[in-house]
C-alpha positions as CSV (number, residue, x, y, z in Angstrom):
1,X,289.9,196.1,140.9
2,X,288.0,198.0,138.2
3,X,288.6,201.3,139.9
4,X,292.3,200.2,140.1
5,X,292.5,199.3,136.5
6,X,290.7,202.6,135.5
7,X,293.5,205.3,137.3
8,X,296.0,202.9,136.0
9,X,295.1,203.9,132.1
10,X,294.3,207.4,132.9
11,X,297.8,207.6,134.6
12,X,299.2,206.2,131.4
13,X,297.7,208.3,129.1
14,X,297.8,211.8,130.8
15,X,301.4,210.6,131.2
16,X,301.9,210.3,127.3
17,X,299.4,212.9,126.0
18,X,300.1,216.6,125.9
19,X,297.6,218.8,128.0
20,X,298.3,222.8,127.4
21,X,296.7,223.4,130.9
22,X,299.1,222.5,133.6
23,X,296.5,222.7,135.9
24,X,293.8,220.6,134.5
25,X,296.3,217.8,133.9
26,X,297.7,217.6,137.9
27,X,293.5,217.5,138.8
28,X,293.3,214.7,136.7
29,X,296.5,213.0,137.8
30,X,295.7,213.9,141.6
31,X,292.5,212.4,140.9
32,X,293.8,209.0,139.2
33,X,296.4,208.4,142.0
34,X,293.6,208.9,144.7
35,X,291.4,206.3,143.2
36,X,294.4,203.6,142.3
37,X,295.6,204.4,146.1
38,X,292.0,204.0,147.5
39,X,291.8,200.5,145.3
40,X,294.9,199.0,146.7
41,X,294.0,200.1,150.1
42,X,291.4,197.9,150.1
43,X,293.3,195.2,148.8
44,X,295.9,195.6,151.5
45,X,292.9,195.5,153.9
46,X,291.3,192.8,152.4
47,X,293.7,190.3,151.1
48,X,297.0,191.6,152.1
49,X,298.7,192.2,149.2
50,X,298.0,191.5,145.4
51,X,299.3,192.7,141.7
52,X,300.6,195.5,141.7
53,X,300.2,197.5,138.4
54,X,302.1,200.9,138.1
55,X,302.1,203.7,135.3
56,X,305.5,202.0,134.4
57,X,303.6,198.6,134.1
58,X,303.3,198.1,130.1
59,X,299.4,197.6,129.3
60,X,300.1,194.8,127.5
61,X,301.5,192.9,130.2
62,X,298.6,190.9,131.7
63,X,300.0,188.6,134.1
64,X,301.9,190.4,137.8
65,X,303.2,188.6,140.2
66,X,301.7,189.3,143.5
67,X,303.2,192.0,145.7
68,X,304.0,192.2,149.6
69,X,301.8,194.5,151.8
70,X,304.7,196.7,152.2
71,X,305.3,197.2,148.6
72,X,301.5,198.0,148.1
73,X,301.8,200.7,151.4
74,X,304.2,202.2,149.6
75,X,302.7,202.6,146.5
76,X,300.0,203.9,148.1
77,X,301.7,206.5,150.1
78,X,303.4,207.3,147.1
79,X,300.1,208.1,145.1
80,X,298.8,210.0,147.9
81,X,301.5,212.5,148.4
82,X,301.7,213.4,145.1
83,X,298.0,213.4,145.0
84,X,298.2,215.7,147.8
85,X,300.1,218.5,146.1
86,X,298.0,218.2,142.8
87,X,294.0,217.9,143.8
88,X,292.7,221.5,144.8
89,X,291.2,221.7,148.0
90,X,287.4,221.9,147.2
91,X,285.7,221.9,143.4
92,X,282.8,224.1,142.3
93,X,279.1,222.6,142.4
94,X,279.1,221.1,138.9
95,X,282.1,218.5,140.3
96,X,280.9,217.9,143.8
97,X,282.0,214.2,144.8
98,X,285.6,214.4,142.9
99,X,288.5,213.8,145.3
100,X,290.1,216.5,147.2
101,X,293.3,217.4,149.0
102,X,292.0,216.6,152.4
103,X,290.4,213.3,151.0
104,X,294.1,212.4,149.9
105,X,295.0,213.3,153.2
106,X,292.4,211.5,155.4
107,X,293.2,208.4,153.0
108,X,296.8,208.7,153.8
109,X,296.4,209.2,157.3
110,X,294.2,205.9,157.0
111,X,297.0,204.3,155.9
112,X,299.5,205.5,158.4
113,X,297.1,204.2,161.2
114,X,296.7,200.7,159.4
115,X,300.2,200.5,159.5
116,X,300.5,201.3,163.0
117,X,302.4,204.1,161.9
118,X,301.1,206.3,164.7
119,X,303.0,209.9,164.1
120,X,302.3,210.0,161.1
121,X,299.2,208.9,160.9
122,X,298.4,212.1,163.7
123,X,300.4,214.4,161.2
124,X,297.8,213.8,158.3
125,X,294.3,213.4,160.0
126,X,295.2,216.9,162.3
127,X,295.8,218.5,158.7
128,X,292.6,217.5,157.6
129,X,290.6,218.6,161.0
130,X,292.8,222.2,160.8
131,X,291.7,222.6,157.0
132,X,288.7,224.7,158.1
133,X,287.1,222.4,155.2
134,X,284.8,220.1,157.2
135,X,282.7,219.7,160.4
136,X,279.9,217.6,162.3
137,X,276.8,218.3,161.3
138,X,275.0,219.8,164.2
139,X,278.5,220.4,165.6
140,X,279.8,223.1,167.5
141,X,281.5,224.7,164.0
142,X,278.1,224.2,162.0
143,X,276.5,227.5,161.6
144,X,273.2,225.4,162.4
145,X,274.5,224.2,165.6
146,X,272.2,221.7,167.6
147,X,271.2,222.0,171.0
148,X,268.7,219.8,171.8
149,X,268.3,216.4,171.5
150,X,266.3,216.2,168.7
151,X,268.6,218.5,166.8
152,X,270.9,216.5,166.6
153,X,269.2,213.3,165.5
154,X,267.8,215.3,162.5
155,X,271.7,216.9,161.8
156,X,273.2,213.2,162.0
157,X,270.1,212.0,159.6
158,X,271.6,214.4,156.9
159,X,274.8,211.9,156.8
160,X,273.0,209.2,155.2
161,X,269.9,211.1,153.5
162,X,268.5,211.2,150.3
163,X,268.0,214.5,149.8
164,X,271.4,215.9,151.3
165,X,274.7,215.2,148.7
166,X,278.2,215.8,149.7
167,X,277.5,217.7,152.9
168,X,280.4,219.5,154.7
169,X,280.8,216.2,156.7
170,X,281.6,214.3,153.9
171,X,285.1,214.1,153.0
172,X,284.7,211.7,150.3
173,X,281.5,209.5,149.1
174,X,280.8,207.3,146.2
175,X,278.2,209.0,144.0
176,X,275.2,207.9,143.1
177,X,272.0,208.8,140.5
178,X,268.5,207.6,140.1
179,X,266.8,206.9,136.7
180,X,270.0,205.7,135.5
181,X,268.8,201.8,135.4
182,X,268.0,200.0,139.0
183,X,269.2,196.3,139.9
184,X,268.8,193.8,137.1
185,X,269.0,190.1,137.9
186,X,270.0,189.5,133.8
187,X,273.6,189.8,133.0
188,X,272.7,190.9,129.4
189,X,270.4,193.8,130.6
190,X,271.4,196.9,129.1
191,X,270.7,198.9,132.1
192,X,272.5,196.9,135.0
193,X,273.0,198.4,138.3
194,X,274.2,201.6,136.1
195,X,274.5,204.7,138.4
196,X,272.1,203.9,141.0
197,X,272.4,201.8,144.4
198,X,270.6,199.0,145.9
199,X,271.9,199.7,149.4
200,X,268.6,200.9,150.6
201,X,266.7,197.9,149.1
202,X,269.5,195.7,151.1
203,X,268.7,197.3,153.9
204,X,265.2,198.1,154.2
205,X,262.5,196.4,155.7
206,X,259.6,197.5,154.0
207,X,257.3,194.8,151.8
208,X,259.8,195.2,148.8
209,X,263.1,195.3,150.4
210,X,265.7,192.3,150.9
211,X,266.2,193.3,154.9
212,X,270.1,191.4,154.4
213,X,271.5,193.9,157.0
214,X,269.5,193.5,160.2
215,X,271.5,195.4,163.3
216,X,272.5,192.6,165.5
217,X,271.1,192.8,169.0
218,X,274.6,192.8,170.3
219,X,274.6,196.3,168.4
220,X,271.4,197.2,169.8
221,X,272.8,196.6,173.4
222,X,276.0,198.5,172.5
223,X,274.2,202.1,172.7
224,X,274.6,203.9,175.9
225,X,271.5,204.2,178.2
226,X,270.5,206.0,181.0
227,X,268.6,203.5,182.0
228,X,269.6,199.8,180.7
229,X,267.2,198.0,178.2
230,X,265.5,201.2,178.1
231,X,265.5,202.3,174.3
232,X,263.1,205.3,174.7
233,X,264.9,208.9,173.1
234,X,265.8,210.6,175.8
235,X,267.3,207.7,177.7
236,X,269.5,206.2,175.0
237,X,272.2,207.5,172.8
238,X,270.5,209.6,170.4
239,X,272.4,207.9,167.2
240,X,270.1,205.2,168.0
241,X,267.2,207.2,166.5
242,X,269.4,208.7,164.1
243,X,270.3,205.7,162.7
244,X,267.6,203.0,163.0
245,X,263.8,202.9,162.1
246,X,262.0,202.8,165.8
247,X,258.6,203.3,167.5
248,X,259.0,207.1,167.1
249,X,258.8,206.7,163.0
250,X,256.3,206.4,160.5
251,X,257.1,204.1,157.9
252,X,255.2,204.7,153.9
253,X,254.3,200.8,153.4
254,X,250.5,200.4,151.8
255,X,249.7,203.6,153.3
256,X,251.4,205.5,156.7
257,X,252.0,203.1,159.5
258,X,253.9,203.1,162.9
259,X,256.7,201.3,162.5
260,X,256.3,199.8,166.0
261,X,253.9,197.4,163.9
262,X,256.8,196.2,162.3
263,X,259.6,196.2,165.0
264,X,257.7,193.6,167.1
265,X,258.1,191.2,164.4
266,X,261.4,191.9,162.1
267,X,263.1,194.2,164.8
268,X,265.1,197.4,164.1
269,X,266.0,198.5,160.6
270,X,268.6,200.7,159.7
271,X,267.5,204.2,158.7
272,X,271.0,205.2,157.1
273,X,271.1,205.0,153.7
274,X,266.8,205.5,153.5
275,X,264.3,207.7,153.0
276,X,263.5,209.3,156.6
277,X,259.8,207.6,155.9
278,X,260.0,205.0,153.1
279,X,263.2,202.5,152.3
280,X,262.4,202.8,148.7
281,X,262.6,205.5,145.9
282,X,259.4,205.4,145.7
283,X,259.2,205.4,141.8
284,X,261.7,202.2,141.3
285,X,262.4,199.9,144.4
286,X,265.7,199.1,142.9
287,X,267.1,202.1,141.7
288,X,268.5,204.5,144.6
289,X,270.8,208.2,144.3
290,X,271.9,207.7,147.9
291,X,275.6,208.0,148.2
292,X,277.8,205.7,150.1
293,X,280.4,206.9,152.7
294,X,283.8,205.9,152.2
295,X,285.2,209.1,154.9
296,X,283.3,211.5,156.6
297,X,284.7,213.9,159.1
298,X,283.3,212.0,162.3
299,X,285.9,209.2,161.0
300,X,288.9,211.5,161.1
301,X,288.5,212.9,164.2
302,X,288.4,209.1,165.8
303,X,290.8,208.1,163.7
304,X,293.3,210.6,164.7
305,X,292.1,210.4,168.4
306,X,292.9,206.7,167.9
307,X,296.8,207.4,166.6
308,X,297.3,210.1,169.8
309,X,296.2,207.6,172.3
310,X,298.1,205.0,170.9
311,X,301.6,207.0,171.4
312,X,300.5,207.6,175.2
313,X,301.9,210.3,177.2
314,X,299.6,214.1,177.3
315,X,298.5,212.7,173.7
316,X,296.5,210.7,175.4
317,X,294.0,213.0,176.8
318,X,294.2,215.1,173.3
319,X,292.6,211.8,171.5
320,X,290.3,211.4,174.4
321,X,289.2,215.2,173.7
322,X,288.5,214.5,170.2
323,X,286.2,211.3,171.2
324,X,284.3,214.2,173.3
325,X,283.9,216.1,169.8
326,X,282.1,213.1,168.5
327,X,279.5,212.9,171.5
328,X,278.9,215.8,172.0
329,X,277.6,216.1,168.5
330,X,275.7,213.3,169.3
331,X,274.1,214.5,172.6
332,X,274.8,218.0,172.7
333,X,272.9,218.2,176.0
334,X,275.6,215.8,177.8
335,X,272.5,214.2,179.4
336,X,273.1,210.7,178.0
337,X,276.6,210.9,176.8
338,X,278.9,212.5,179.3
339,X,282.3,213.5,177.9
340,X,285.1,211.1,178.8
341,X,287.6,212.1,181.2
342,X,291.0,213.2,180.1
343,X,292.7,212.0,182.7
344,X,291.7,208.2,181.5
345,X,294.8,206.0,181.3
346,X,295.6,205.2,177.7
347,X,293.9,201.3,178.0
348,X,290.9,203.1,179.0
349,X,291.0,205.1,176.0
350,X,291.4,202.9,173.7
351,X,288.0,201.0,175.0
352,X,286.5,204.7,174.7
353,X,287.6,204.6,170.9
354,X,286.6,200.7,170.0
355,X,283.6,201.7,171.6
356,X,282.9,205.0,169.8
357,X,284.1,203.8,166.3
358,X,281.8,200.9,166.5
359,X,278.6,203.0,167.3
360,X,279.5,206.1,165.5
361,X,280.6,204.5,162.2
362,X,277.9,201.6,162.4
363,X,277.0,200.2,158.7
364,X,279.4,201.9,157.4
365,X,281.9,198.9,156.4
366,X,284.5,199.6,158.5
367,X,283.7,197.7,161.8
368,X,285.2,194.5,160.4
369,X,288.6,195.6,159.2
370,X,288.8,198.1,162.7
371,X,288.2,194.5,164.7
372,X,291.0,192.6,162.5
373,X,293.6,194.9,162.7
374,X,293.0,195.8,166.4
375,X,293.5,191.8,166.9
376,X,290.4,191.4,168.4
377,X,288.0,189.9,165.6
378,X,287.7,186.8,167.0
379,X,285.9,188.2,170.1
380,X,283.4,189.5,168.1
381,X,283.1,187.6,165.2
382,X,281.4,184.3,165.1
383,X,283.2,181.6,163.4
384,X,286.4,183.6,163.2
385,X,289.4,182.0,162.8
386,X,292.6,183.5,163.9
387,X,295.3,183.3,161.0
388,X,293.3,182.4,158.4
389,X,290.3,185.1,158.0
390,X,291.8,188.2,158.9
391,X,292.3,188.6,155.1
392,X,289.8,186.8,152.2
393,X,291.1,184.3,150.0
394,X,292.0,185.3,146.8
395,X,289.5,183.4,144.2
396,X,290.9,180.7,142.3
397,X,290.2,182.0,139.0
398,X,292.1,185.1,139.6
399,X,295.3,182.8,140.5
400,X,294.5,180.6,137.2
401,X,293.7,183.5,135.1
402,X,297.5,185.2,136.4
403,X,300.9,182.8,134.9
404,X,302.7,185.3,137.6
405,X,300.7,183.6,140.1
406,X,300.2,179.7,141.7
407,X,298.3,178.6,144.5
408,X,301.4,179.1,146.9
409,X,299.8,183.1,146.4
410,X,297.1,181.8,147.9
411,X,296.6,183.4,151.7
412,X,297.3,181.5,154.5
413,X,295.0,177.9,155.6
414,X,293.0,178.2,152.7
415,X,294.2,176.0,150.4
């Protein structure tokens, strides 16, 4: 919630002080509104409502009652509609990573999608697609369009590699910087996590990593293949090689070793958010600067596809065409990933969409909320209890600290 509170105070201060340059004021307000909307988006997606603080709330008011998810969605839409008018289309290199008009449009489209407001979602997401500000790396709009499977794998790697920051496929990503202090278990540490990220250490499989996020066997099996069970390059969806360390990779661990020597015992490990040959920052294992995706262009294409497909009729074919853009970037040859037929039924198209989001966005923290909003989480998540696990419990410490909340505000079946 720190981002929400920071955005609130920025909004409050900017609205009461005088800034001569209205453009500068608008840009600051737009960024604050975007960040507040993003924070409240996660509050709704993960907790289904919570205390709602706006610039009309007095700063000294500590306790705030729980707002309904509908009230929060309304605030999100209000913030993002204003942010779209205030934010620039792009920033110069010195300000790369700040929220843009496209980021606000994409998040507004996602908010409508989560509310099943399909036409409104389509409008916002297609505005991003038609803005000509973004493209799939290696896709048909990329000046360096990939024409082979190896070129496609290399292009897709750029989305999650250390050496590439804010590429044209990135619509909004969290910025990280190494050299500012890594992970510390000491709460009194002067550095703490600072501006570095520990995700490579969480995802990594070398001798210094935690390996806490191993790709599941079910995910590995979900990748399309020409010959079932065969994970060889040229037989399996190229994203498999782009997203995971495989037998074709060499890993820096006590010198260069084939990953196949680790694969036999550890299994597959994420290549997303890793160096291409080592999962660590060689100088400091817990201090890395790979950025974290929040929304990228492939996600927008698939969300727009969903919004179209859910409306039925002729829009189903339009949605499938957007899915095919993502598939064609992954396999420009079409030998492994054939185009989905645009003549498919709405039900078939939804299945295509579910499969494509599972593969393309694997490891990017969207799968669980996708499954919940589709109503199929109990089919895929072990131990998931319908009517309870759709949303997380509100920490009791938050209820105890808020005089406007009681145990009645707890999410269902957690008391």
